C-alpha positions in Angstrom: 12.1 -3.5 10.8 9.7 -6.3 11.9 6.1 -6.8 10.7 4.5 -5.1 13.7 6.7 -2.0 13.5 6.2 -1.8 9.7 2.5 -2.1 10.0 2.4 0.7 12.7 4.6 2.9 10.5 2.5 2.3 7.4 -0.8 3.0 9.1 0.5 6.1 10.7 2.1 7.5 7.6 -0.9 6.7 5.4 -3.2 8.4 7.9 -1.1 11.5 7.5 -1.4 11.3 3.7 2.3 10.6 3.2 1.8 8.4 0.2 3.5 8.6 -3.2 2.0 6.5 -6.0 4.2 4.9 -8.6 3.4 5.6 -12.3 2.5 1.9 -12.5 -0.1 2.4 -9.8 -1.6 5.7 -11.1 -1.6 5.0 -14.8 -1.9 1.3 -15.1 -3.2 -0.7 -12.1 -5.5 1.7 -10.4 -7.5 2.6 -13.6 -7.7 -1.0 -14.6 -9.0 -2.0 -11.2 -11.3 1.1 -10.9 -9.4 2.4 -7.9 -8.9 5.9 -6.6 -6.3 7.2 -4.2 -8.7 7.0 -1.3 -9.2 3.3 -1.9 -5.5 2.7 -1.4 -5.4 5.0 1.6 -8.3 3.1 3.1 -6.5 -0.2 2.6 -3.3 1.2 4.3 -5.1 2.7 7.2 -7.4 -0.4 7.8 -5.1 -3.3 7.0 -6.1 -7.0 7.5 -2.5 -8.3 7.1 1.0 -7.6 6.2 3.9 -9.7 4.9 7.5 -9.1 3.8 7.6 -8.8 0.0 9.6 -11.3 -2.1 12.2 -8.9 -3.5 12.6 -11.1 -6.6 8.9 -10.6 -7.7 8.1 -7.2 -6.1 10.0 -3.9 -6.1 8.7 -3.2 -2.6 9.4 -4.0 1.1 5.9 -4.9 2.3 2.7 -6.3 0.9 -0.3 -4.9 2.8 -3.6 -6.6 2.5 -7.0 -5.0 3.1 -10.0 -3.7 1.2 -10.9 -0.7 -0.9 -13.7 1.6 0.0 -16.2 -0.8 -1.6 -15.0 -3.7 0.4 -13.1 -5.4 -2.4 -9.8 -7.2 -1.6 -6.8 -5.1 -2.3 -3.0 -5.7 -2.0 -0.8 -2.6 -1.8 3.0 -3.0 -2.2 4.8 -0.5 -0.1 8.4 0.9 0.2 8.9 2.8 3.5 11.1 5.8 2.9 12.1 8.4 5.4 9.2 10.7 4.8 6.8 8.9 2.4 5.3 5.6 1.5 5.9 4.6 -2.1 3.1 2.4 -3.2 1.7 0.3 -6.1 -1.2 -2.0 -6.2 -2.1 -5.5 -7.3 
């Protein structure tokens, strides 16, 4: 899957609410960054960029860049599965 197709898929699935958060995201990174699920959803539905993840450093397929609801920069790491996006944040 190329970047354009991945981005379209991620935006569409996020808009439908098909997002599963890793424990790392929910219990570590999001509280530490003051984020809620809607912040991540906003980033995924209003992305400013996407790039293929480096599999050595990230357990994800794509890194989506955007902002949270307050306008702060946010990077969301995404694995596209058949019926859900599995995400964590940095």
